[in-house]
C-alpha positions as protocol buffer text, in pm:
chain_id: "A"
residue {
  index: 1
  type: UNK
  ca { x: 2049 y: -8777 z: 2434 }
}
residue {
  index: 2
  type: UNK
  ca { x: 1665 y: -8770 z: 2512 }
}
residue {
  index: 3
  type: UNK
  ca { x: 1420 y: -8999 z: 2687 }
}
residue {
  index: 4
  type: UNK
  ca { x: 1120 y: -8897 z: 2720 }
}
residue {
  index: 5
  type: UNK
  ca { x: 953 y: -9165 z: 2988 }
}
residue {
  index: 6
  type: UNK
  ca { x: 1306 y: -9023 z: 3236 }
}
residue {
  index: 7
  type: UNK
  ca { x: 1264 y: -8647 z: 3129 }
}
residue {
  index: 8
  type: UNK
  ca { x: 1579 y: -8723 z: 3118 }
}
residue {
  index: 9
  type: UNK
  ca { x: 1794 y: -8511 z: 2864 }
}
residue {
  index: 10
  type: UNK
  ca { x: 2229 y: -8537 z: 2837 }
}
residue {
  index: 11
  type: UNK
  ca { x: 2433 y: -8372 z: 2597 }
}
residue {
  index: 12
  type: UNK
  ca { x: 2740 y: -8630 z: 2481 }
}
residue {
  index: 13
  type: UNK
  ca { x: 3077 y: -8649 z: 2449 }
}
residue {
  index: 14
  type: UNK
  ca { x: 3291 y: -8887 z: 2259 }
}
residue {
  index: 15
  type: UNK
  ca { x: 3605 y: -8960 z: 2388 }
}
residue {
  index: 16
  type: UNK
  ca { x: 3907 y: -8808 z: 2190 }
}
residue {
  index: 17
  type: UNK
  ca { x: 3631 y: -8635 z: 1927 }
}
residue {
  index: 18
  type: UNK
  ca { x: 3803 y: -8227 z: 1921 }
}
residue {
  index: 19
  type: UNK
  ca { x: 3562 y: -8049 z: 2061 }
}
residue {
  index: 20
  type: UNK
  ca { x: 3739 y: -7733 z: 2122 }
}
residue {
  index: 21
  type: UNK
  ca { x: 3844 y: -7486 z: 1807 }
}
residue {
  index: 22
  type: UNK
  ca { x: 4235 y: -7631 z: 1935 }
}
residue {
  index: 23
  type: UNK
  ca { x: 4129 y: -7929 z: 1934 }
}
residue {
  index: 24
  type: UNK
  ca { x: 4108 y: -8004 z: 2263 }
}
residue {
  index: 25
  type: UNK
  ca { x: 3849 y: -8336 z: 2347 }
}
residue {
  index: 26
  type: UNK
  ca { x: 3828 y: -8555 z: 2657 }
}
residue {
  index: 27
  type: UNK
  ca { x: 4016 y: -8810 z: 2728 }
}
residue {
  index: 28
  type: UNK
  ca { x: 3699 y: -9051 z: 2875 }
}
residue {
  index: 29
  type: UNK
  ca { x: 3334 y: -8987 z: 2772 }
}
residue {
  index: 30
  type: UNK
  ca { x: 3198 y: -8678 z: 2888 }
}
residue {
  index: 31
  type: UNK
  ca { x: 2816 y: -8541 z: 2958 }
}
residue {
  index: 32
  type: UNK
  ca { x: 2607 y: -8189 z: 3009 }
}
residue {
  index: 33
  type: UNK
  ca { x: 2241 y: -8243 z: 3172 }
}
residue {
  index: 34
  type: UNK
  ca { x: 1959 y: -8057 z: 3132 }
}
residue {
  index: 35
  type: UNK
  ca { x: 1838 y: -8086 z: 3533 }
}
residue {
  index: 36
  type: UNK
  ca { x: 2235 y: -7906 z: 3578 }
}
residue {
  index: 37
  type: UNK
  ca { x: 2104 y: -7604 z: 3380 }
}
residue {
  index: 38
  type: UNK
  ca { x: 2062 y: -7302 z: 3556 }
}
residue {
  index: 39
  type: UNK
  ca { x: 2118 y: -6915 z: 3605 }
}
residue {
  index: 40
  type: UNK
  ca { x: 2296 y: -6699 z: 3877 }
}
residue {
  index: 41
  type: UNK
  ca { x: 2485 y: -6357 z: 3867 }
}
residue {
  index: 42
  type: UNK
  ca { x: 2808 y: -6327 z: 3692 }
}
residue {
  index: 43
  type: UNK
  ca { x: 2955 y: -6156 z: 4047 }
}
residue {
  index: 44
  type: UNK
  ca { x: 2935 y: -6486 z: 4225 }
}
residue {
  index: 45
  type: UNK
  ca { x: 3067 y: -6683 z: 3949 }
}
residue {
  index: 46
  type: UNK
  ca { x: 3366 y: -6502 z: 4035 }
}
residue {
  index: 47
  type: UNK
  ca { x: 3350 y: -6459 z: 4443 }
}
residue {
  index: 48
  type: UNK
  ca { x: 3305 y: -6870 z: 4419 }
}
residue {
  index: 49
  type: UNK
  ca { x: 3535 y: -6939 z: 4210 }
}
residue {
  index: 50
  type: UNK
  ca { x: 3819 y: -6713 z: 4242 }
}
residue {
  index: 51
  type: UNK
  ca { x: 4126 y: -6882 z: 4117 }
}
residue {
  index: 52
  type: UNK
  ca { x: 4190 y: -6985 z: 3718 }
}
residue {
  index: 53
  type: UNK
  ca { x: 4386 y: -7355 z: 3746 }
}
residue {
  index: 54
  type: UNK
  ca { x: 4225 y: -7457 z: 4041 }
}
residue {
  index: 55
  type: UNK
  ca { x: 3853 y: -7324 z: 4054 }
}
residue {
  index: 56
  type: UNK
  ca { x: 3892 y: -7427 z: 3735 }
}
residue {
  index: 57
  type: UNK
  ca { x: 4070 y: -7429 z: 3393 }
}
residue {
  index: 58
  type: UNK
  ca { x: 4017 y: -7287 z: 3103 }
}
residue {
  index: 59
  type: UNK
  ca { x: 4051 y: -7523 z: 2758 }
}
residue {
  index: 60
  type: UNK
  ca { x: 3974 y: -7310 z: 2467 }
}
residue {
  index: 61
  type: UNK
  ca { x: 3610 y: -7224 z: 2245 }
}
residue {
  index: 62
  type: UNK
  ca { x: 3396 y: -7501 z: 2155 }
}
residue {
  index: 63
  type: UNK
  ca { x: 3346 y: -7515 z: 1757 }
}
residue {
  index: 64
  type: UNK
  ca { x: 3073 y: -7385 z: 1644 }
}
residue {
  index: 65
  type: UNK
  ca { x: 2892 y: -7667 z: 1564 }
}
residue {
  index: 66
  type: UNK
  ca { x: 2958 y: -7810 z: 1896 }
}
residue {
  index: 67
  type: UNK
  ca { x: 2832 y: -7508 z: 2125 }
}
residue {
  index: 68
  type: UNK
  ca { x: 2527 y: -7519 z: 1808 }
}
residue {
  index: 69
  type: UNK
  ca { x: 2417 y: -7871 z: 1876 }
}
residue {
  index: 70
  type: UNK
  ca { x: 2448 y: -7878 z: 2262 }
}
residue {
  index: 71
  type: UNK
  ca { x: 2214 y: -7568 z: 2256 }
}
residue {
  index: 72
  type: UNK
  ca { x: 1959 y: -7765 z: 1988 }
}
residue {
  index: 73
  type: UNK
  ca { x: 2019 y: -8028 z: 2257 }
}
residue {
  index: 74
  type: UNK
  ca { x: 1890 y: -7890 z: 2594 }
}
residue {
  index: 75
  type: UNK
  ca { x: 1626 y: -7625 z: 2366 }
}
residue {
  index: 76
  type: UNK
  ca { x: 1427 y: -7951 z: 2333 }
}
residue {
  index: 77
  type: UNK
  ca { x: 1496 y: -8123 z: 2694 }
}
residue {
  index: 78
  type: UNK
  ca { x: 1176 y: -8096 z: 2945 }
}
residue {
  index: 79
  type: UNK
  ca { x: 1337 y: -8061 z: 3292 }
}
residue {
  index: 80
  type: UNK
  ca { x: 1478 y: -7713 z: 3224 }
}
residue {
  index: 81
  type: UNK
  ca { x: 1294 y: -7419 z: 3330 }
}
residue {
  index: 82
  type: UNK
  ca { x: 1136 y: -7186 z: 3052 }
}
residue {
  index: 83
  type: UNK
  ca { x: 1391 y: -6923 z: 3166 }
}
residue {
  index: 84
  type: UNK
  ca { x: 1609 y: -7079 z: 3041 }
}
residue {
  index: 85
  type: UNK
  ca { x: 1488 y: -7258 z: 2745 }
}
residue {
  index: 86
  type: UNK
  ca { x: 1417 y: -6879 z: 2598 }
}
residue {
  index: 87
  type: UNK
  ca { x: 1816 y: -6833 z: 2720 }
}
residue {
  index: 88
  type: UNK
  ca { x: 1860 y: -7068 z: 2494 }
}
residue {
  index: 89
  type: UNK
  ca { x: 1640 y: -7009 z: 2158 }
}
residue {
  index: 90
  type: UNK
  ca { x: 1795 y: -6618 z: 2228 }
}
residue {
  index: 91
  type: UNK
  ca { x: 2124 y: -6759 z: 2213 }
}
residue {
  index: 92
  type: UNK
  ca { x: 2065 y: -6980 z: 1831 }
}
residue {
  index: 93
  type: UNK
  ca { x: 2001 y: -6594 z: 1714 }
}
residue {
  index: 94
  type: UNK
  ca { x: 2315 y: -6454 z: 1778 }
}
residue {
  index: 95
  type: UNK
  ca { x: 2634 y: -6484 z: 1598 }
}
residue {
  index: 96
  type: UNK
  ca { x: 2882 y: -6738 z: 1723 }
}
residue {
  index: 97
  type: UNK
  ca { x: 3147 y: -6484 z: 1811 }
}
């Protein structure tokens, strides 16, 4: 979902559409927003989100096509930093493993 006039980009997950390799899906529509993309050191993540299952829950691994579609969507976004765009472009060139 991309709107040039509003400088708004979001990636849409349809409810019930499996997005993970284990078949998991969102129960209701869900969105990733380009303006939330940012970088921070991994050690900050591990100190702020300490307890898996409480602070966060790993549901599984994205299907490769879903991963690539997310990258493609955000590479085209007008409202992300160039540094992040470079990371996304570099990620498209790597083998999904």
